[in-house]
Structure formats: C-alpha cells, structure tokens
N, C-alpha and C positions, 0 to 999 in steps of 0.2 A: 260485621258487627263484633264489638268487643264487650264482653259481659263483665259486670261488676265483681270484684273479689269477695264482697260481703253482700250478696243479694238479699233484698227484702221486697215485700209487696209494694212499698213506696220508693224503691230505688229510682233515682232520677233517670230520665232518658235524655241523652245529649246528642243532638243532631249536628253532624260536622259536614261542612261544605268545603271540598278541596279548592286549592288556589286557582285552578283554571290555567288556560294557555298563556301565561305571562312569565317572563324570565325572573328567576330569583337567585340570590347568591348561594343558596344551599338547598338540597332536596328536602321535602317535607319529612318530618320524623314519624316514627311509628305512633299510632294512637293508643297503644297499650298503656303508656304512662298516664294518659288522659283518663282512661277508664279507671285506673287504679286510684289516682288522686281524687277523682270526683265520686268514686264508688258508684258509678253510673253505667248504664248500658249505652255505649257509644255507637251510633249508627252513622257511617259515612255515606252520604248520598252522592252517587256519581251523576253527572249530567253531561249532555252533549253540547259542545260549543266549538265551532271551527268555521272555516269559510263555507263549508257545505251544510253546516247546522248552526245558522246564525240566530240571533235573538229574534223572536221570543222563545226559541226552543228550550234554552236552559231554564227559563221561568216555568214553563209547563212541566219539564222533567222534575224540578224540585217540588212543585205543587203535588205531582203524582206520588213522589217519594214520601212526602209528608203525610198524605192521606193513607199510604200503606202503613207507616209507622203508627199513626193514630189507631188504625183498624186492628193491626196485629200485635202491637206492643202496648199501647196505652189502654185501649178498650179490651184487648184480649187479656191483659193482666187483670183488669177490673172484673171481667166476667169469670176468670179463673178463681178469683178470690170471693166470688159471690156478690160483687158490687154491680147492681143493675140500674140503680137510680142515677140520672145525670147529675144530681146534686151531691152524690157521694164522692169523697176524695179519691183521686187516682194519682198515679205517678206524675210528678212535675216534669215539665219539658223545658229544656234550654237549647239554644242554637249557637253555633260558633262557626267562624270561617275567616279566611284571609284573602286579600286581593279581590278577584272576581267572586270567589267563594264568600268573601265578606259582604260584597254587594248583595248576593243572593240570600245570605243569612239575614241581613238587615231587612230585605224585602219580606222574607218569610215571617220574621219576628214581629214586624210592624203591622202586618195584615192578619196574623193568626194569633193575636194576643187577647182572645176573648176571655172575659172574666168567668163566665159560666159555661164552659165547654171542655169536654175531655180533650186533652192535647193542647190547650191554650198555652202559648209560650210565655214563660215567666222570667227568663233570664237570657241575655244576649251578650256574647263576647266577640269582638272583632279585632283582627290584626291587619293594619295597613289596608283598610277597605277602599275599594273604588265605589264611591257613592254618588258621584256627579260627573257623568260623561260629558254633560253640556258645558262644563267649566274649562274644558281643555282647548287650548288655542296654540298656534305656532309661536314659539319664542325665537325671534330672529334678530340678527345683528342690527343695531341702531334703534331697536324698540325695547326699552327697558321696562316699560309699564303698560298694562292694558289701558284702554280708554276710560276716562273718568268723566262723569256728568255729561256724557254725550259727545265729548270732544274727541277728535281723532287721536289714535294711538301715536305716542312719540311727540305729541305737541304739548305746549303748556299754555294755560290761560293766564291773563294778566288783569290787574285792576289798579286804578289810580287812587292813591292816598296821599293828600297834601302835595299834589303835583309830582309825586314820585311813583314810578311803575315798579311793581313787585311781581316776581314770578310766583305762581302758586306752588307751594311745597309738594312734591310728589309723595304718594303713599309709600310706606316702607316695603321692600321686596317681600313677596310671599313665597311659599315653598315651591310653587309651580315655576315662577320666574327665576328664583334663586335658591335652589336646594343647597343644603349645607355641604354636600360633597357629591361628586359624580357617582353614578351607580348604573347597574344593568337596566333598571326601570327608569328610563329617561322619558322626557316629554315626547320625543319623536317615537319612541317605542310604543307608548300608550296611544298616540294618535294613529299609528299604523295598525295597532290592534283594533281600535275603533273602526277604522276603515274596513278591516277584515271581518269583524264579528257582527256588524250591523249592516243590513241591506239598505236601510233608509235612515236619514237623520231623525225622522219621526220616532223611530224605535228607541233611540237613546234619550229622547225627550219624554219618555214614559217613566213615571215614578217607580214602576216595578223594575226597571233597568237602572235608574238613577234614584235610589231611595231618598236622597236628600230633598227631592222635589215633592215629597209628601208634605214638607214643612215650609217650602218657599217656591217661588217661581224659578224657571230655568235661568241659567247664567247666560244663555244665548238664544236667539231666535232660530227657528228652523230655516236653513238656507233656502232662498227663493229659487236658486238654480238647481239643476240636477246634479252638478258636480260639487260635492262638499268641499269646504275649505281645506280639510286635512289631506285631500288628494294632492296638495302641493308638495307632499313629502314622497319622493321616489323611494321605494322600498330598499333600493341598493345604496341610497345616498348615505355617506358617513356622517354628514352634518346637515343642519337645517339650511335650506336655500333662502335667499332674501325674499321678503313678501312685503307688498306695499302697505304702509300704515293704514290707509283707508280700508283695505280688505279686513284687517284685524278689527278696526273700529266698527265696521258693518257687522262683524260676527258677534261681538260681545255686547251684552246689555249693560247700560250704566247703572240701572237700579233694578232690584228684584223685590217683588211683593211677598210678604210672609203670609203663610196659610195656617189655618187652625186645624190641627190634627192631634188626635183622632176626631172624626166628625161627630157632631152631636147625635146621640141616640144609637151609636154604632155598637155599644157594648164592649168596645176595645179598651184595654188597660195596658198602657205601654210597659214593656218588661224593664226590669232593672238591667242596666247596661254598663259594660266596661269596654272601652275602645283603646287599643294599643296603637300608638303612632310612632313612626321612626323619625328621629330628629333630622336625618339626612334624606328623607323620602319626599318626592314631589307630591305625594298624596297626603302629607301630614295635615295640611289645612283643611282638607275635606273631612278627615276623621274628627278633628277638633270642632268643626262647624256642626257636624251631625250630633256630637255630644251636647253642644250648646242648645241645639234645637230640641232634642229629647228632654233636656233639663228644663227648658222653658215650658214644655208641655206638662211635665210633672208639677212645676210650680203653679201653672194655671189651673190644673184640675185637682190639685191637692192629693195626687196619688190615686184618685178614684177613676180616672179615665173619663171619656166623654160619654155621658149617658149611662154610666155603670148602674146596673140594676134596671129592671123593666120600668120605663117611664121616669127614671131618675134624672135629675138635672145635673148638668156638668158644671154649673156655676158653683163657686165657692164663696164662703163668707170672708169678711175682712181679716187678713192675716193668715187665713187657713191655707196650708200647703207651702208657706214660705220656707225656703231652705230645702224643700224636698228634692229639688232638682240636683243639688250638690250631693245629697245623701244617696240618691238612686242612680246617678250617672257618674261614672269615673273615667277620667282620661289618664293614661299612662304614657309618658314620652320616654322612649328607650333609644339606645344607640342604634345607628345603622338604619335599615329599612323598616324595622318594626315587625319583622316576621318571626314566627315561633320556631324555636328548636325544642329539644326534649325537655330542657329545664323550664322553658317558658310554658310548655304544655302542662307540666306539673302545676305551675302556678295558676294556669287557667282552670284546671280541674278543681283545685282547692277553692278558688273564688266561686265557681259554680256550686260546689257543695255548701259553702258557707252562705251564699246568697239564697239558694233555694231553701236551705234550712231556716234562715231568718224569715223568708216569705211564708213558710208553712206555720211558723210561730206567730205570724202577724206583726213582726218587728217593723 
C-alpha cells in the first residue's frame, strides 16, 4: 500500500493489478510516483497465476482483494469520518493494470461499477491489456489472413462481373498477424501462456477472463476436441510450425454478435476509461476494440448506465448521450509495447486525479 502525500477524507483509492507471468521489455516501476501524482492510496493486489494456479484462481483472488479494500479502506474511511449512510459520499475508487493485470482490472471495473455502492469503480486505466484470449490463433507460413465469411483461411473467394472474375480484396493486416515490429510478447508466447494458464478452453471463453466478451461474442468456438489448437506450439520451438488452413478456419468465427452491456436493471454505470496501446504490440487491436465497445455503451446509455437508479430505464431520448463515448473513453497509442515506465505512471496518476475530480463535480 502506498499512501497519498496529501491525504484527505475523500482521497482516491487506486487499485493496481500487476502484469502477471508474461515477458516484458523492462521490469515494472515503483508505484510511489503513481500515489504521488494521483494523491491517492495505491493498493497493489497480488494474485496467484501459474501452471499450478490456473484460471479462475486469479479472478477469485482479485475479487477477494477488492472486497478487503472496500471493507477496510473505503467503508473503514467512511466510518472513521462518521459516514454511516450508504448514500453518503465516500472515497472514489479507480482501477489500473497492464497485460494480464489489465485483463483483471477491466474485469473488476466492468463488474463493480455500481452507481450507488461504496467502492463502485469510477475510473479505469489499462496498459496493453489482454482482453480477448479467444481471438488468439496460430500465425503460420502461407496463411496471411484469418478466415473471412466462413471461407477457409488462406483461400480467396471470387465473383463474376461482366464475365470477368475478380478476387476478393483481403482485409488489411491486423496487429495480431502483422505487428509493427518483433517483440518479446509474440503470438507464440501468448498462445503458450494460454496453454499454461487455462486448464480448459471454456475458462478463457468466460468474459471474466476475456472482458471484451461482455460486449460481444467470442472470436472462436470452444474446440470440440480435448486437445486445443494452441497445443500445436511446442514450448521449445523457436518458430511457429506449419498448420493446415482448415484447422485455423475451424477455430475462428467469421462473425460475432454484439451484446448489450451493462444489462438492464443492473445498476452498473461504466467507468470513465483510458486505454494505452502499443503501436508495436500484438495486443494493440484488442485494446482499441475494448475502447470502442465501452464508448458504444456510453453513447447508448447517455452516461447513465443500464437501469441506473432503482426502476430507472436505460433508454435515452433522441440525441441524448451523443458524443459521450468519445468524452469518457480515451485511447492512447504509444511507441513500443504500450507498457508503463515511471514517467507513464505519473501520467496515469494525473489522469486518475483529473478524472475522479471531474466525476465528483458532475462534469
């Protein structure tokens, strides 16, 4: 726990989730600058995650840690200052994290953002988060694109126009298939991590493990066989072995359904969010898509959340809430992997302080 330099009854509480067991180009910095710049109590929640402590273990650990923070720091602070009513203001809560910690931070913020509850999350900051384990597939020689519209990977569809056959133009490369530059966090590394950290494919198809699935369907179906596709990667292999196009085509879904989140009547109000993505990261597109999904929800609900207020309707009037997605969700594309050093942590802290201050003023 890092305490704020200028504590007050309503000093923010910032929950930090560590990166987890993924390689990164530099070690994580001290959290002291984060507490200083945010003038917040920073609580770093450790969690278990390894081959012997697989998912959903870290989800349970983070949930237990959050309950402790609410009981001892949020509610404890309120009781100390004589605040007993649930409707009385208490210290605002923000959550931040990178990589797998970003996944857990997103999970926590999206499910504990109650409007009328001590400890409801009001702000979320992510750095290169892993938010969709189901979107990961082997990138192999001779297969430059995933399957589109149900066709096999590596194949192209044709259509006749005025007796001329034209090839369908392939989609532009995404960050998974064509990252800007090589890095420690490669597609093979993430697939091997998924193999190690999840006992069953069903576990990474859970939105609590892949938070982007709160807003849309999974990128792939649960494999019908007991041996998942990513086991084609030997852990000692320096490069990706060949894989039949049909195997990739069977793994990925051509279309995904969008979901309405938060659910009606839930009382959830999505937090204001900032997502930092690395221009060279294979995870870049996941972060951008999550920001777009949260922004759509803000625009749909006009900032009120689904069913905010008891018995309240989540529907909005014509034009109400337009533009609120852009105002309340921010994407920052940075060089490299998008991970935070000391300077970036200072920026995160300042953003949290400004965002929670604006939220308290009702801006």
